[in-house]
C-alpha positions as CSV (number, residue, x, y, z in Angstrom):
1,X,18.1,18.3,10.1
2,X,21.2,16.0,9.8
3,X,21.7,12.8,7.5
4,X,24.2,10.0,7.6
5,X,25.4,7.8,4.8
6,X,26.4,4.0,6.3
7,X,26.9,2.4,3.2
8,X,25.0,0.3,0.3
9,X,21.7,2.1,0.7
10,X,21.7,3.1,4.3
11,X,20.6,6.4,5.3
12,X,20.0,7.5,8.8
13,X,17.9,10.9,9.3
14,X,17.9,12.7,12.4
15,X,15.1,15.1,12.6
16,X,12.6,16.8,15.0
17,X,14.0,14.7,18.2
18,X,13.7,11.4,16.1
19,X,16.0,9.0,14.6
20,X,14.8,7.5,11.1
21,X,16.7,4.1,9.6
22,X,16.2,4.2,5.8
23,X,16.8,0.6,4.5
24,X,19.0,-1.2,7.4
25,X,21.3,-3.7,5.9
26,X,23.7,-4.2,8.1
27,X,24.4,-8.1,8.9
28,X,26.2,-8.9,5.2
29,X,27.1,-5.6,4.4
30,X,31.0,-5.0,4.7
31,X,30.6,-1.3,3.7
32,X,28.7,-0.2,7.0
33,X,29.9,0.7,10.3
34,X,26.3,0.1,12.1
35,X,26.1,-2.2,14.5
36,X,23.0,-3.7,14.6
37,X,22.9,-4.0,18.6
38,X,23.4,-0.3,18.9
39,X,20.9,1.0,16.7
40,X,17.5,2.5,18.5
41,X,15.6,4.3,16.0
42,X,11.8,5.5,16.4
43,X,11.3,4.8,12.8
44,X,12.7,2.2,10.3
45,X,11.4,3.5,6.7
46,X,11.7,0.6,4.3
47,X,11.4,1.1,0.0
48,X,11.1,-2.7,-0.8
49,X,11.1,-6.3,-0.1
50,X,15.1,-7.0,-0.9
51,X,16.8,-8.9,1.4
52,X,19.7,-6.0,0.9
53,X,17.0,-3.2,1.9
54,X,14.9,-5.2,4.8
55,X,18.0,-6.0,6.3
56,X,18.2,-6.6,9.8
57,X,14.9,-4.5,10.3
58,X,13.1,-7.4,12.7
59,X,16.1,-7.2,15.6
60,X,16.4,-3.7,15.1
61,X,12.8,-3.2,15.4
62,X,12.3,-5.6,18.1
63,X,15.2,-4.4,20.5
64,X,14.1,-0.4,19.7
65,X,10.2,-0.3,19.5
66,X,10.5,1.3,16.3
67,X,7.4,1.7,13.9
68,X,8.4,0.3,10.3
69,X,6.7,2.2,7.8
70,X,6.9,-0.1,4.3
71,X,4.8,-0.5,1.2
72,X,1.5,-2.4,2.6
73,X,2.3,-5.7,1.4
74,X,6.1,-5.4,3.3
75,X,4.2,-3.9,6.2
76,X,1.6,-6.9,6.5
77,X,4.5,-9.3,6.4
78,X,6.6,-7.7,9.0
79,X,3.5,-7.3,11.1
80,X,3.4,-11.1,11.0
81,X,6.5,-11.1,12.4
82,X,5.2,-9.2,15.0
83,X,6.7,-5.5,14.3
84,X,4.5,-2.4,14.7
85,X,4.0,-1.4,11.3
86,X,2.5,1.3,9.0
87,X,1.9,0.4,5.6
88,X,1.6,2.8,2.7
89,X,1.3,2.8,-1.3
90,X,2.6,4.5,-4.3
91,X,1.2,8.1,-4.3
92,X,0.2,8.0,-0.8
93,X,1.3,10.5,2.1
94,X,1.2,10.3,5.7
95,X,2.0,13.0,8.7
96,X,3.8,11.0,11.4
97,X,5.2,13.0,14.3
98,X,9.0,13.3,12.7
99,X,7.3,15.2,9.4
100,X,5.6,14.3,6.3
101,X,6.3,11.0,4.3
102,X,5.3,10.4,0.6
103,X,5.8,7.0,-1.4
104,X,7.0,7.7,-5.0
105,X,7.2,5.5,-7.8
106,X,10.7,2.8,-8.2
107,X,11.0,0.5,-11.2
108,X,12.5,-2.6,-9.9
109,X,11.3,-5.6,-8.3
110,X,10.3,-6.5,-4.8
111,X,10.3,-9.9,-2.8
112,X,12.1,-11.2,0.7
113,X,13.7,-14.6,0.6
114,X,13.3,-15.9,3.9
115,X,15.8,-18.5,5.8
116,X,14.0,-21.5,4.2
117,X,14.6,-20.4,0.6
118,X,10.5,-19.2,0.5
119,X,9.8,-16.0,-1.9
120,X,7.4,-13.8,-0.1
121,X,5.9,-10.8,-2.7
122,X,6.3,-7.7,-0.9
123,X,4.5,-5.4,-2.9
124,X,5.6,-2.6,-5.3
125,X,9.0,-1.3,-4.9
126,X,9.3,2.4,-4.0
127,X,11.3,5.8,-3.2
128,X,10.5,8.2,-0.6
129,X,9.8,11.8,0.2
130,X,10.6,13.1,3.8
131,X,9.5,16.7,4.5
132,X,10.3,17.7,7.9
133,X,12.1,21.1,9.4
134,X,11.4,22.9,6.0
135,X,13.4,20.7,4.2
136,X,12.5,17.8,1.4
137,X,14.6,14.8,1.4
138,X,14.5,12.0,-1.6
139,X,15.5,8.7,-1.4
140,X,14.7,6.9,-4.4
141,X,15.1,3.1,-3.2
142,X,16.3,0.8,-6.3
143,X,15.2,2.1,-9.3
144,X,15.8,2.5,-13.1
145,X,15.5,5.9,-15.0
146,X,11.9,6.7,-15.3
147,X,10.4,9.7,-17.2
148,X,8.3,10.5,-14.2
149,X,11.4,11.9,-12.2
150,X,10.5,14.8,-14.2
151,X,7.7,15.2,-12.5
152,X,9.2,14.5,-9.0
153,X,11.4,17.5,-9.9
154,X,8.5,19.9,-10.6
155,X,6.3,18.7,-7.8
156,X,9.1,19.3,-5.2
157,X,11.8,21.5,-4.3
158,X,14.6,18.8,-3.0
159,X,17.2,19.6,-1.0
160,X,18.9,16.2,-0.6
161,X,18.1,13.1,-3.2
162,X,19.6,9.7,-2.3
163,X,19.9,8.2,-5.9
164,X,21.6,4.5,-6.6
165,X,24.6,4.2,-9.1
166,X,25.4,0.9,-9.4
167,X,24.2,-0.7,-12.3
168,X,23.0,-4.1,-12.8
169,X,20.6,-4.3,-10.6
170,X,19.8,-0.3,-10.6
171,X,20.6,3.0,-12.9
172,X,24.3,3.5,-13.3
173,X,26.2,6.4,-13.1
174,X,25.2,8.1,-16.5
175,X,21.2,7.4,-15.9
176,X,21.5,8.5,-12.4
177,X,23.0,11.8,-13.6
178,X,20.4,12.2,-15.8
179,X,18.3,11.9,-13.1
180,X,19.6,14.5,-11.0
181,X,19.2,17.1,-13.8
182,X,15.4,16.0,-14.1
183,X,14.9,15.7,-10.1
184,X,17.1,19.2,-9.7
185,X,17.9,18.7,-6.2
186,X,20.3,21.0,-4.8
187,X,22.5,18.3,-2.9
188,X,23.0,14.6,-4.4
189,X,24.6,11.6,-2.9
190,X,25.1,8.5,-4.7
191,X,24.4,5.5,-3.0
192,X,24.2,1.3,-3.6
193,X,27.2,0.6,-5.1
194,X,30.3,-0.9,-4.5
195,X,28.5,-3.5,-2.2
196,X,28.7,-6.6,-4.3
197,X,31.0,-7.3,-7.3
198,X,28.1,-6.4,-10.0
199,X,27.8,-3.2,-8.6
200,X,31.1,-2.1,-8.3
201,X,31.6,1.6,-9.4
202,X,33.8,4.9,-9.4
203,X,31.4,7.6,-8.0
204,X,33.9,10.2,-9.7
205,X,31.9,8.9,-13.0
206,X,28.9,10.2,-11.6
207,X,30.1,13.0,-10.2
208,X,31.4,14.2,-13.5
209,X,28.3,14.0,-15.5
210,X,26.2,15.8,-12.7
211,X,25.9,20.0,-14.3
212,X,24.2,21.7,-11.7
213,X,23.3,20.1,-8.2
214,X,26.0,19.8,-5.4
215,X,27.4,16.0,-5.8
216,X,28.3,14.7,-2.2
217,X,30.1,11.4,-2.6
218,X,30.3,10.8,1.1
219,X,31.9,7.9,3.2
220,X,31.0,5.7,5.2
221,X,29.1,7.4,8.5
222,X,29.7,10.3,7.0
223,X,26.9,13.3,7.3
224,X,25.2,16.2,5.9
225,X,23.6,18.8,7.8
226,X,20.4,20.9,6.4
């Protein structure tokens, strides 16, 4: 399994011969190294409906034929755009060709703003657990610190966790460090920071507060191989 960080919350995973693209916010994301027209994932995985996470899902799914996995209301909305979707909800698991996916809680909001300014409700925000090749990856999505992260740490032996540290819209470095102590991942990668002025952060502040996990501050395009 190989995991790539592409700025903001964009993560690409190569596992079992499949490519997964999580929250593909490319257009308008000055931090990413990805080009929309070059993306050919097999699956697109979405944590919630905000535009900086849904991103270029429609364009990428239409050009690649990728199946889009998302919280159910968001999946329904994207299905109405002509995409092949699979809706899920918090606490639910499903085994796909690439492995097993489980949606977890995330404390945030979730809506999509159309080009006409309409705000579409897109269900509950979520995090996700991906189990494949004997490895377990947790992408927390956008979230505050919440006590059930302790339960996630008890239920799963997490190899890599992607946690937001940007503050303002999500938890900041201090709370993300507490989350890390509860989740107990072998490796933790800070995400969702520096993209916009309100979420400017020094990831070293997060790293200094983490005691047990291996903090990997990845530059855009860098990867971890498990």
